[in-house]
NUPAMI-594880 format. One record per residue (C-alpha): residue number from 1; residue in three letters; x, y, z. Coordinates in steps of 0.1 Angstrom, whole numbers, padded with zeros to 4 digits. Last residue first. Layout:
BEGIN
 seq type    px    py    pz
 NUM  ALA     X     Y     Z
...
//
This chain:
BEGIN
 seq type    px    py    pz
 204  ILE  0042  0105  0201
 203  VAL  0024  0072  0194
 202  VAL -0012  0083  0186
 201  ARG -0042  0068  0203
 200  TRP -0070  0075  0178
 199  PRO -0103  0092  0181
 198  GLY -0112  0087  0154
 197  GLN -0136  0094  0125
 196  PRO -0129  0064  0103
 195  SER -0119  0040  0131
 194  GLU -0108  0006  0117
 193  LEU -0103  0018  0081
 192  PRO -0090  0052  0093
 191  ASN -0061  0035  0111
 190  VAL -0041  0060  0131
 189  GLY -0017  0044  0156
 188  ILE  0017  0060  0147
 187  SER  0026  0031  0123
 186  ARG -0009  0031  0109
 185  LEU -0005  0067  0097
 184  ALA  0029  0058  0081
 183  THR  0014  0029  0062
 182  LEU -0015  0051  0050
 181  LEU  0010  0077  0038
 180  GLN  0031  0051  0019
 179  PRO  0000  0037  0002
 178  LEU -0012  0073 -0006
 177  PRO  0017  0090 -0021
 176  LEU  0003  0126 -0022
 175  GLY  0011  0148 -0052
 174  VAL -0005  0136 -0083
 173  VAL  0026  0116 -0093
 172  ALA  0027  0101 -0058
 171  THR -0009  0090 -0063
 170  THR  0002  0071 -0094
 169  GLU  0030  0051 -0077
 168  GLY  0059  0046 -0100
 167  GLY  0077  0046 -0134
 166  ILE  0056  0066 -0158
 165  SER  0061  0058 -0195
 164  GLU  0060  0074 -0229
 163  PHE  0043  0105 -0217
 162  LEU  0025  0136 -0230
 161  GLN -0008  0118 -0235
 160  ILE -0011  0113 -0198
 159  GLY -0015  0150 -0195
 158  HIS -0052  0148 -0205
 157  ASN -0060  0135 -0170
 156  GLU -0041  0116 -0143
 155  ALA -0008  0129 -0158
 154  GLN -0019  0165 -0149
 153  TYR  0007  0188 -0165
 152  CYS  0027  0219 -0157
 151  GLY  0053  0198 -0140
 150  VAL  0046  0214 -0106
 149  ALA  0009  0215 -0112
 148  GLY -0012  0245 -0100
 147  ARG -0023  0255 -0134
 146  TRP -0009  0234 -0162
 145  GLU -0042  0216 -0167
 144  GLY -0056  0247 -0184
 143  THR -0067  0227 -0214
 142  ALA -0052  0253 -0237
 141  LEU -0018  0243 -0224
 140  TYR -0023  0209 -0241
 139  ARG -0031  0225 -0274
 138  ASP  0000  0247 -0273
 137  ILE  0022  0218 -0263
 136  GLU  0009  0197 -0291
 135  GLY  0014  0225 -0316
 134  ASN  0050  0228 -0305
 133  ALA  0057  0191 -0311
 132  LEU  0065  0170 -0281
 131  LYS  0093  0145 -0277
 130  ARG  0080  0119 -0252
 129  MET  0081  0125 -0215
 128  VAL  0096  0097 -0193
 127  MET  0085  0105 -0157
 126  ALA  0106  0088 -0129
 125  VAL  0088  0088 -0096
 124  ASP  0104  0095 -0062
 123  VAL  0086  0089 -0029
 122  VAL  0097  0111  0000
 121  LYS  0089  0102  0036
 120  SER  0083  0119  0070
 119  ALA  0069  0106  0102
 118  LEU  0061  0119  0137
 117  ILE  0071  0156  0133
 116  LYS  0063  0173  0166
 115  GLY  0042  0205  0170
 114  ASN  0015  0188  0190
 113  MET  0010  0163  0162
 112  ALA  0028  0159  0129
 111  LEU  0028  0137  0098
 110  ALA  0050  0145  0068
 109  PHE  0045  0139  0031
 108  ALA  0069  0142  0001
 107  SER  0065  0137 -0036
 106  HIS  0098  0140 -0056
 105  LEU  0088  0140 -0092
 104  THR  0117  0130 -0115
 103  HIS  0125  0140 -0151
 102  THR  0132  0119 -0182
 101  GLN  0135  0140 -0213
 100  GLY  0119  0142 -0248
  99  SER  0100  0174 -0238
  98  LEU  0108  0185 -0203
  97  GLU  0124  0218 -0214
  96  LEU  0097  0225 -0238
  95  LEU  0071  0217 -0212
  94  ARG  0087  0242 -0188
  93  ARG  0090  0269 -0214
  92  ARG  0053  0266 -0221
  91  ALA  0044  0267 -0184
  90  GLU  0065  0299 -0180
  89  ASN  0044  0314 -0208
  88  ILE  0012  0301 -0192
  87  ASP  0018  0319 -0159
  86  GLN  0034  0314 -0125
  85  ALA  0047  0279 -0131
  84  LYS  0048  0256 -0100
  83  THR  0082  0244 -0087
  82  PHE  0113  0233 -0105
  81  THR  0147  0219 -0097
  80  ARG  0178  0216 -0118
  79  ASP  0207  0191 -0114
  78  GLY  0193  0167 -0140
  77  LEU  0156  0175 -0143
  76  SER  0140  0178 -0109
  75  LEU  0104  0183 -0098
  74  VAL  0094  0191 -0063
  73  GLN  0062  0181 -0045
  72  ASP  0049  0190 -0011
  71  ALA  0027  0175  0016
  70  GLY  0018  0181  0052
  69  ILE -0007  0157  0070
  68  ILE -0016  0168  0105
  67  VAL -0028  0146  0133
  66  SER -0052  0166  0154
  65  ASP -0059  0175  0190
  64  SER -0033  0202  0193
  63  ASN -0044  0223  0164
  62  LYS -0024  0256  0161
  61  ASN  0012  0241  0164
  60  SER  0001  0213  0141
  59  ILE -0009  0236  0113
  58  ASP  0027  0250  0111
  57  ALA  0043  0217  0118
  56  ALA  0026  0200  0089
  55  LYS  0035  0228  0065
  54  ALA  0071  0229  0076
  53  GLU  0074  0191  0074
  52  ALA  0061  0191  0038
  51  ARG  0086  0219  0029
  50  ALA  0115  0201  0044
  49  ALA  0106  0168  0027
  48  ALA  0103  0185 -0007
  47  MET  0136  0202 -0003
  46  ALA  0153  0170  0009
  45  ALA  0140  0153 -0023
  44  PRO  0153  0182 -0044
  43  ASP  0189  0181 -0029
  42  SER  0205  0215 -0027
  41  ARG  0178  0226 -0002
  40  THR  0155  0255 -0002
  39  ILE  0127  0267  0021
  38  ALA  0119  0304  0012
  37  LYS  0098  0292 -0017
  36  GLU  0076  0273  0008
  35  ASP  0065  0305  0025
  34  VAL  0044  0288  0051
  33  GLU  0010  0299  0065
  32  PRO -0007  0265  0061
  31  ALA -0041  0262  0044
  30  ILE -0065  0240  0064
  29  ALA -0083  0209  0052
  28  ASP -0104  0187  0074
  27  PHE -0104  0149  0071
  26  GLU -0124  0118  0065
  25  ILE -0107  0091  0045
  24  GLY -0127  0071  0020
  23  ALA -0098  0063 -0002
  22  SER -0111  0085 -0030
  21  LYS -0115  0113 -0005
  20  LEU -0078  0112  0004
  19  ILE -0067  0114 -0033
  18  ASN -0094  0140 -0040
  17  ALA -0080  0163 -0012
  16  ARG -0045  0160 -0027
  15  PHE -0056  0172 -0061
  14  ALA -0080  0198 -0047
  13  SER -0050  0214 -0030
  12  THR -0061  0234  0001
  11  SER -0032  0221  0021
  10  ALA -0023  0210  0056
   9  LEU -0046  0180  0055
   8  VAL -0061  0176  0090
   7  LEU -0070  0143  0106
   6  ARG -0092  0143  0137
   5  LYS -0096  0135  0173
   4  ALA -0061  0126  0182
   3  ILE -0054  0112  0217
   2  SER -0018  0111  0229
   1  MET  0003  0082  0239
//
């Protein structure tokens, strides 16, 4: 057993932070120093898991008293994988490719402490996008919601209008599958509902 004094989210993503805050979970947020683009796998789910684990391990190596939450999300369409668009033109091309198609979001998280990965999981969500007119894409891009989102949309906001159906856990769509994360935390001895601020005895 090890004693953990805090939870740390290895990300400065406002989306992921809001998911944890909405559940009443207290945490710190630290940006990992990981070049996620350099971490590639032929399988998109494995890529998301590897990136989440790398982020968790990076912060864990520098914070020995903490349980670290790493997260990553990869989008796949057939045998192609996508990450965040760099500009609005790339975002437009992305939405044109996804229009009328079913793509998958692979949302991964990993837990680490003292440099060791304690748990890792990927949750896949099927996203059925309706056929979009060019004008709809332009108007949606004007909202700015494409920024920082792997699919160039925010399904929890205006982006819900782009879809016919969404087949899974909503927090996984946003980028951090909360029910599965909480289950993994409890499995290692961290229960924020019982002890919101710690310390926790962590199985390591």
